[in-house]
NULUM-823974 format. One line per 3 residues: number of its first residue (from 1); for each residue x, y, z of N, C-alpha, C. Coordinates in steps of 0.05 Angstrom, whole numbers, plus 32768, in hexadecimal, padded with zeros to 4 digits. Layout:
% residues N
NUM> X:Y:Z:X:Y:Z:X:Y:Z | ...
END
This chain:
% residues 154
1> 7DE7:7C4C:8104:7DF4:7C33:8100:7DE3:7C1C:810B | 7DE4:7C08:80FD:7DD5:7BF1:8106:7DE9:7BDC:8111 | 7DE1:7BD0:8126:7DF2:7BBC:8133:7DEA:7BA1:8129
4> 7DFD:7B90:8123:7DF6:7B75:811A:7DED:7B65:8132 | 7DD9:7B57:812D:7DCE:7B46:8142:7DDE:7B2C:8144 | 7DE5:7B26:815C:7DF3:7B0D:8160:7DDF:7AF8:816A
7> 7DE5:7AE1:8164:7DD3:7ACB:816E:7DD7:7AC7:818C | 7DC1:7AC2:8198:7DC3:7ABE:81B5:7DCF:7AA2:81BA | 7DDD:7A9F:81D0:7DEB:7A86:81D5:7DD7:7A6F:81D8
10> 7DBE:7A75:81DD:7DAB:7A5F:81E0:7DA1:7A57:81C5 | 7D9E:7A3F:81C0:7D94:7A36:81A6:7D77:7A3E:81A3 | 7D6F:7A45:818A:7D54:7A4E:8186:7D40:7A38:818C
13> 7D2A:7A41:8196:7D15:7A2D:819C:7CFE:7A31:8189 | 7CEE:7A1F:8186:7CD7:7A20:8174:7CBE:7A29:8183 | 7CC2:7A32:819B:7CAB:7A3A:81AA:7CA2:7A55:81A1
16> 7C8A:7A58:8198:7C7F:7A71:818D:7C7C:7A85:81A3 | 7C75:7A7D:81BB:7C70:7A90:81D1:7C8B:7A9D:81D8 | 7CA1:7A8E:81D8:7CBB:7A99:81DF:7CC3:7AAC:81C9
19> 7CBD:7AA6:81B0:7CC5:7AB7:819A:7CB6:7AD1:819C | 7C9C:7AD0:81A3:7C8C:7AE9:81A6:7C96:7AF9:81BE | 7C9E:7AEC:81D3:7CA9:7AFA:81EA:7CC3:7B09:81E2
22> 7CD4:7AFB:81D3:7CED:7B08:81C9:7CE7:7B1F:81B7 | 7CD3:7B1C:81A6:7CCB:7B32:8193:7CC0:7B49:81A3 | 7CB0:7B43:81B7:7CA4:7B58:81C7:7CBA:7B68:81D6
25> 7CCE:7B5A:81E1:7CE3:7B68:81EF:7CF4:7B79:81DC | 7CF8:7B6F:81C4:7D07:7B7F:81B0:7CF7:7B98:81A7 | 7CDE:7B95:81A3:7CCD:7BAB:819B:7CCB:7BC0:81B2
28> 7CC9:7BB6:81CA:7CC8:7BC9:81E0:7CE3:7BD8:81E3 | 7CF9:7BC9:81DE:7D13:7BD6:81DF:7D15:7BEB:81C9 | 7D0C:7BE5:81B1:7D0C:7BF8:819B:7CFA:7C10:81A2
31> 7CE3:7C0B:81AD:7CD1:7C21:81B4:7CDE:7C33:81C9 | 7CEB:7C28:81DD:7CF9:7C38:81F1:7D0F:7C48:81E5 | 7D1D:7C3D:81D2:7D33:7C4C:81C5:7D28:7C63:81B4
34> 7D12:7C5E:81A6:7D06:7C73:8196:7CFA:7C89:81A8 | 7CEE:7C82:81BE:7CE4:7C96:81D1:7CFB:7CA6:81DD | 7D11:7C98:81E2:7D29:7CA6:81ED:7D34:7CBA:81D8
37> 7D34:7CB3:81BF:7D3D:7CC5:81AA:7D2A:7CDD:81A8 | 7D11:7CD7:81A9:7CFD:7CED:81A7:7D00:7D00:81BF | 7D04:7CF5:81D7:7D07:7D06:81EE:7D21:7D16:81EC
40> 7D36:7D0A:81E2:7D4F:7D19:81DE:7D4C:7D2F:81CA | 7D3C:7D2A:81B5:7D37:7D3E:81A1:7D27:7D55:81AC | 7D14:7D4F:81BE:7D04:7D64:81CA:7D15:7D75:81DD
43> 7D2A:7D6A:81E8:7D3B:7D79:81FB:7D50:7D8A:81ED | 7D53:7D86:81D3:7D67:7D97:81C4:7D5E:7DB4:81C3 | 7D71:7DC7:81C5:7D69:7DE3:81C4:7D62:7DEB:81A7
46> 7D53:7E00:81A4:7D4B:7E09:818A:7D60:7E1D:8180 | 7D6F:7E14:816B:7D84:7E24:8160:7D7B:7E36:8149 | 7D61:7E37:8143:7D57:7E46:812D:7D5E:7E64:812E
49> 7D5A:7E72:8145:7D61:7E8E:8146:7D7F:7E93:8142 | 7D8F:7E82:814E:7DAC:7E85:814B:7DB4:7E81:812E | 7DA9:7E6D:8121:7DAF:7E67:8105:7DA5:7E7E:80F3
52> 7D8E:7E8A:80FA:7D84:7EA1:80EA:7D97:7EB9:80ED | 7DA1:7EBD:8105:7DB4:7ED3:810A:7DCE:7ECF:80FB | 7DD8:7EB6:80FB:7DF0:7EB0:80EC:7DEC:7EB4:80CE
55> 7DD5:7EAB:80C4:7DCE:7EAF:80A8:7DCD:7ECC:80A1 | 7DC1:7EDD:80B2:7DC0:7EFA:80AD:7DDC:7F06:80AC | 7DED:7EFE:80BF:7E09:7F08:80BF:7E18:7EFF:80A6
58> 7E14:7EE6:809E:7E21:7EDC:8085:7E17:7EEC:806D | 7DFD:7EF2:806C:7DF3:7F02:8056:7E00:7F1E:8055 | 7E02:7F29:806D:7E0F:7F44:806F:7E2C:7F43:8066
61> 7E3A:7F2E:806E:7E56:7F2A:8065:7E58:7F26:8047 | 7E45:7F17:803C:7E44:7F13:801F:7E40:7F2E:8010 | 7E2F:7F3F:801B:7E2B:7F59:800F:7E44:7F6A:8011
64> 7E52:7F69:8027:7E6B:7F79:802A:7E80:7F6F:8016 | 7E82:7F55:8013:7E95:7F49:8000:7E8E:7F52:7FE4 | 7E75:7F51:7FDD:7E6C:7F5A:7FC2:7E73:7F77:7FBE
67> 7E6F:7F88:7FD2:7E76:7FA4:7FCF:7E94:7FA8:7FCC | 7EA4:7F97:7FD9:7EC1:7F99:7FD6:7EC8:7F90:7FBA | 7EBB:7F7B:7FAF:7EC1:7F72:7F94:7EBB:7F87:7F7F
70> 7EA9:7F99:7F85:7EA2:7FAE:7F72:7EB6:7FC4:7F70 | 7EC9:7FC5:7F83:7EDD:7FDB:7F84:7EF1:7FD6:7F6D | 7EFB:7FEC:7F61:7F0E:7FEA:7F4A:7F28:7FDD:7F53
73> 7F31:7FE1:7F6B:7F4A:7FD6:7F74:7F49:7FB7:7F74 | 7F32:7FAC:7F78:7F30:7F8F:7F79:7F33:7F82:7F5E | 7F30:7F92:7F49:7F33:7F87:7F2E:7F50:7F87:7F25
76> 7F62:7F93:7F35:7F7E:7F94:7F2F:7F8C:7F7A:7F35 | 7F9D:7F72:7F23:7FAD:7F5A:7F27:7FC9:7F63:7F2E | 7FD9:7F51:7F39:7FF5:7F59:7F3F:8004:7F63:7F26
79> 7FFD:7F57:7F0F:800A:7F60:7EF6:8003:7F7D:7EEF | 7FE9:7F84:7EF1:7FE0:7F9F:7EEB:7FEB:7FB3:7F00 | 7FEC:7FAA:7F1A:7FF8:7FBB:7F2E:8016:7FC1:7F28
82> 8024:7FAC:7F20:8041:7FB0:7F1A:8044:7FC2:7F01 | 8033:7FBE:7EED:8035:7FCF:7ED5:802E:7FEC:7EDC | 801A:7FF1:7EEC:8012:800C:7EF3:8028:8019:7F04
85> 8033:800A:7F17:8048:8016:7F28:8061:801C:7F17 | 8067:800B:7F04:807E:8010:7EF2:8079:8029:7EE1 | 8062:802B:7ED7:805B:8043:7EC7:805B:805C:7ED7
88> 8051:805B:7EF0:8052:8072:7F02:806E:807A:7F08 | 807F:8066:7F0E:809B:806B:7F14:80A9:8078:7EFD | 80A3:806E:7EE5:80AF:8079:7ECD:80A6:8096:7EC8
91> 808C:809B:7ECB:8082:80B6:7EC6:808C:80CA:7EDC | 808D:80C1:7EF5:8098:80D2:7F0A:80B5:80D6:7F07 | 80C3:80C2:7EFD:80E0:80C4:7EF7:80E5:80D9:7EE2
94> 80D3:80D9:7ECD:80D6:80ED:7EB7:80D1:8109:7EC2 | 80BD:810B:7ED4:80B7:8125:7EE0:80CF:812E:7EF1 | 80DA:811B:7F00:80F1:8122:7F11:8109:812B:7F00
97> 810E:811C:7EEA:8124:8124:7ED9:811F:8140:7ECD | 8106:8146:7EC5:8100:8160:7EBB:8104:8175:7ED0 | 80FB:8170:7EE8:80FF:8183:7EFE:811C:8188:7F04
100> 812C:8172:7F04:8149:8175:7F0A:8156:8184:7EF3 | 814E:817F:7EDA:8159:818E:7EC4:8152:81AC:7EC5 | 8139:81B2:7ECD:8132:81CE:7ED0:8141:81DB:7EE7
103> 8145:81CD:7EFD:8154:81D7:7F14:8171:81DC:7F0C | 817C:81C9:7EFC:8198:81CC:7EF3:819B:81E5:7EE1 | 8187:81E8:7ECF:8189:8200:7EBD:8186:821A:7ECD
106> 8174:821A:7EE0:8170:8232:7EF1:8189:8237:7F01 | 8196:8222:7F0C:81AF:8225:7F1B:81C5:8230:7F09 | 81C6:8226:7EF0:81DB:8230:7EDE:81D6:824E:7ED8
109> 81BD:8255:7ED3:81B7:8272:7ECF:81BE:8283:7EE7 | 81B8:8279:7EFE:81BE:8288:7F17:81DC:828A:7F1A | 81EA:8274:7F15:8207:8275:7F18:8213:8288:7F03
112> 8208:8288:7EEB:8211:829B:7ED6:820D:82B8:7EDF | 81F6:82BD:7EEB:81F1:82D8:7EF5:8205:82DF:7F0B | 820A:82CD:7F1D:821C:82D2:7F33:8238:82D6:7F28
115> 8240:82C5:7F15:825B:82C9:7F09:825C:82E3:7EFA | 8247:82EB:7EED:8246:8305:7EE0:8249:831C:7EF4 | 823C:8319:7F0B:823E:832E:7F1F:825B:832F:7F2A
118> 8267:8317:7F2D:8283:8317:7F37:8295:8323:7F22 | 8291:831C:7F09:82A1:8327:7EF3:829E:8346:7EF2 | 8284:834E:7EF5:827F:836B:7EF4:828D:8379:7F0B
121> 828C:836C:7F22:8299:8378:7F3A:82B7:8379:7F35 | 82C2:8363:7F29:82DF:8363:7F23:82E5:8379:7F0E | 82D4:837B:7EFA:82DA:838F:7EE6:82D7:83AB:7EF2
124> 82C4:83AF:7F04:82C2:83C9:7F11:82DB:83CE:7F22 | 82E4:83B9:7F30:82FD:83BC:7F40:8315:83C1:7F2E | 8316:83B2:7F17:832C:83B6:7F04:832B:83D2:7EF8
127> 8313:83DA:7EF2:830F:83F5:7EE7:8318:840A:7EFB | 8310:8407:7F14:8319:8419:7F28:8337:8419:7F2B | 8343:8402:7F29:8360:83FF:7F2B:836D:840E:7F14
130> 8363:8409:7EFB:836E:8416:7EE3:836A:8435:7EE5 | 8353:843D:7EED:834E:845A:7EEF:8361:8466:7F04 | 8365:8458:7F1A:8377:8463:7F2E:8393:8465:7F23
133> 839E:8451:7F16:83B9:8451:7F0B:83BC:8465:7EF4 | 83A7:8466:7EE3:83A8:8479:7ECD:83A8:8495:7ED9 | 8397:849A:7EEC:8396:84B4:7EF9:83B0:84BB:7F06
136> 83BC:84A8:7F14:83D6:84AD:7F21:83EB:84B1:7F0B | 83EA:84A1:7EF6:83FD:84A5:7EE0:83FA:84C0:7ED2 | 83E1:84C7:7ECE:83DB:84E1:7EC2:83E5:84F8:7ED4
139> 83E0:84F5:7EEE:83E9:8509:7F00:8408:850B:7F00 | 8415:84F4:7F01:8432:84F4:7F00:843D:84FE:7EE5 | 8430:84F7:7ECF:8438:8500:7EB5:8434:851E:7EB3
142> 841D:8528:7EBE:8418:8545:7EBE:842C:8553:7ECF | 8434:8548:7EE6:8448:8554:7EF7:8463:8554:7EE8 | 8469:853F:7EDA:8482:853D:7ECB:8482:8552:7EB5
145> 846C:8554:7EA7:846A:8568:7E92:846C:8585:7E9E | 8460:8588:7EB5:8462:85A3:7EC2:847F:85A9:7EC9 | 848D:8595:7ED3:84A9:8599:7EDA:84BA:859F:7EC1
148> 84B4:8591:7EAB:84C2:8596:7E92:84BB:85B2:7E88 | 84A2:85B9:7E89:8499:85D3:7E80:84A6:85EA:7E90 | 84A9:85E5:7EA9:84B5:85F9:7EBB:84D2:85FB:7EB4
151> 84DE:85E4:7EB0:84FB:85E3:7EAA:8501:85EF:7E8F | 84F0:85EB:7E7C:84F4:85F5:7E61:84ED:8613:7E60 | 84D9:861C:7E6A:84CF:8638:7E68:84D6:8647:7E81
154> 84DF:863C:7E91:84E1:8649:7EAA:84FA:8654:7EB3
END
């Protein structure tokens, strides 16, 4: 920034020697300021190694980001993710329905076999019951016939 020069409160004189003295003091002031800036610049630390290290790290980060961009998952959009998850849910749902249907059919077959075994056991028990009663009836009828035969021939 440059500062605007203000006029000195003393009126300008036409004396050349005074003008040169003023010019000399301003030039020496400028020279002192420039030397001060140069000295301040010389005192600044050298940031070149730090900046090179930062640049190397940034290059490494850029390479990692590029390798991430090459992954297939990074090409997916929310819309494609939603479509793929919907399709997966539908296909897994179909597989589940198929599995449940197969399990239901297997359960029905197993229950049919169990009911068949129960019916067979019932029929065996009924058959035993009928055989017992028919045997008892036959025995009683035979005894009755024997009594009649004895009474008639006897």
